[in-house]
N, C-alpha and C positions, 0 to 999 in steps of 0.2 A: 185967568192963566190957561193956557192951551197946552194939552198933553199929546203926544205923539206916540203911537203905538207902532212898534217896529215889529214888522211880520215877514218871515222868511219866504223868499219866492218859491213857488211850485216847480218842482223839477219837470223838465220836458219829457214828453212821453217818448218811450223807446219804440222805435218800429219793429215789429215781429221778424223774426228770421225767416228768410225764404228758404223753401225745400230745395234739396240740391237737384239739379236739371236730370231728367231721365236719361239712362245709358242709352247711346245708340243702338238701334236694333242690328242683331248679328246671328253668325250660328251659335246654337246652344253649347254650352260647355259640357264636358263629360260628366259633371255631377248632374246637370240637368237631364241628359239624355238617360243616365240610369234611372233618376227618379221617374221618368216617363215610362221607361222599360217597367219598371217595378209597378206602375200603376196600372198599364195595359195587362200585365201578367195577372194581377190581381182582379180585375173586371172580367177577365176571361175565366178564371177560378170560380168566380160567383156565378157566373152563367152556366158553366159545366153543372155546379152544384143544383142550380134551379131547374136544368133541364132534367136531370137525373131524378129528382124528386118528383117532377110532374109526370114522368113515365109510370111511376108506381102507381098502382089503383088506390083509390081512397079508401083509407082505414084498413089497408093491408099491413099487418104487423110485419115487422122485419124478420126474415128467416132467422131460426134458432141455430146454433151451431150444432152439427150432426152428434150424437153422443156416441162416444167410442166403447165398445163393449169387449171385452177380451174374446178372441176366438180361438180355434184349435190351433196349435203349432204349425207352423209352415215346415213342410217337408222339403228337403233339397231336391231340385229337379234331376229325375233319372236320365242319364245318357241315352238318347234314342238310337236307332240304327243309323250308320253311316251312309249319308246320300251318296248316290252313285257319282262317278266322277263326270264332268262335263263331256260332251262327245267332242271328238277331235273335230279341227276345223276341215279335215280332208274327209271327215265322214260324209255319207250321202244322206237325202232327206229323210231315210228311215233310221238314222242313227247307226248304221251298219259300216265300220271302218273299211276303207278299201283293202283289197287283197294286197299281200306283200309283193313286192316286185321280185323278179326273178334274181338269184345269185349272180354275182359277176362270174363270166365264164361258162354259164349253162347254156346248152344249146347252141353249140358253134359247129361250124363246119369247114371243110377244107375249100379254098378259094379256086382250086383248079380240080379238074377231074380228067382221067383217074387220079388217084392219090399220088402226087409227085414226090420225088426225092428231094431231101433236104442238102442243098449244097453249101450254105453257110449258116451256121447257128446264131442264136441270139447270144450278143456278148453286151451286159449292161455297162454303161458307163459309169464311172466312179462319181461323177457330178452331171449335172445338166448338161454342161457344155463340154465335157470331157470326151475323149475318142473312144469308140466302141461300135457295135453293131446293134442298131435299134430295130430289130426285126429278124425275120429269117428269109433266105433267097431259096426259092423253089423252082426246080426244074420244069421248063415247059416249053412250048412250041409257039413260034410267031403266029400270030393271029388268034391264038386260043382265047375261048372266052373267060373271062374272069367274073368269078361269082360273088356275091356278097356272103360273107361268112355267117351273117345273122340279120334278121330284119331290122331296119333302122331308117333314118333319114339322111340323105345326102346333104353334108354340109360344105363340100368343095368337090369341083369337078373341073380341072383344067391344067395348064403348064405350069410347072415350077422349076425355073432355071432350064428349061428345054424339055424333060420328060413330063408326060402326063400324069397326074396323081388324082385318084378317087379316094375322096375320105368319106366315112360313114359313120354317123353317131347312133349308137345302140341305146335301148331303153334301161339298161343297167348302168350308165355312164361311160362305158368304154368306147373307144373310137378307133376304127380299124382303116387303115390306110393300104392303097393299093398302086404300085408303079413298077416299071414304066408302063401306062396302058393308054389307049385311045378311048376317051370316055364315052360311054353309051346313055349315060343319065345327065340331067342337070341338077345344079344345086336347088336343094328344097324339094326334091322328089323322094317319095317314100318307096322303099326297095322292101321286098320279101327276101326271107333266107333262100340262096340259092339262085337269085335272079341275077342275069348277067349285068354287070356294071361298066364294063370296057372290055377291050381287046388287048391282048398282051403284045407289046411291042420288043423288038430286039434291042441288044445293043447295051445291056445293063453291064456295068464295070465289075469286073472280077467274075463274070459268070462263065463256066467252061462249056456250056451249053448253048443251042442257038439263040435261047431266050431264058430268062428267070425273071421269076416274079419276086419283088421285095415285098413282104407282107408284115406290117408293123402294126402295134396295138398300143395304145396310150391311154392312160387314165389321169384326167386332170390336164393342167398346162404342161407339165414335165415329166411325168412319172411313166417310164416306158416299160412294157411287160413282155415277157416270152409269149409269142402267139401259139406255140404248141400246147402249152399249158391248158389253153380253152378247149382243146380236142380230147383232154382225156376224160375217160368217163368219171362219174362221181363215185368215190369210195364209200362203202357201206362197211362199217365196222359192228360187229355183235359183241355184245358184253357177255360176260358168263352169269348164269343164273344164280342169284344168291341161295345159300342153303343154311337154315330152311327159308321158304318163301315167306315174306313179311305178310302178315294179316292185319288188315286195317279194321279196328272196331267202329261199327255204325252207331 
């Protein structure tokens, strides 16, 4: 009698799973860039520590912190002497400031000799373009020399609407004008006080004499002054002596 043994068939082997294909190469993402930067910084820090350790001599102990001992109380700084002011930009190389300039109106003289008669006085205008007489008219003779009332620089010499005019700028900021004249100087020339700048021409309007010199003075662009004020001598005023005389203690 035959017997049959029934056996289960062996299972078929399962093939191993394949690894996923590698990602195609490309630019690293932000996380990878940050990781690389952190690694580079860590390497640089290690190198710096090693270089500092190598610079120290072998066996040299680390410097101990300085001991703080209580010292005497610190007094507040006392104010020192006040430093001198810086020299003026107009001072010379020795630091000496320049001498003050002359006061306006000092050292002026008559533009005609002998001293002429005043035919028309100065009448200031109410505003720069208002009516008035911006100077004085002095009686003279045709051809008489017209003199610079003070030293200065000629800033204009030539005709203005017909009559000749000479204008001189002085070191006190005032400007004198003389008309009608035939100029004897040119623009830019330096003239001394009393130097002839022109010859008087006849024909000045409103003049009862054969010739009259219109003499004007101006400060700035449009402030006209009375020329006769420049001829007045300086006034000296004496003050009373106080009683008793004050005594200063040294």
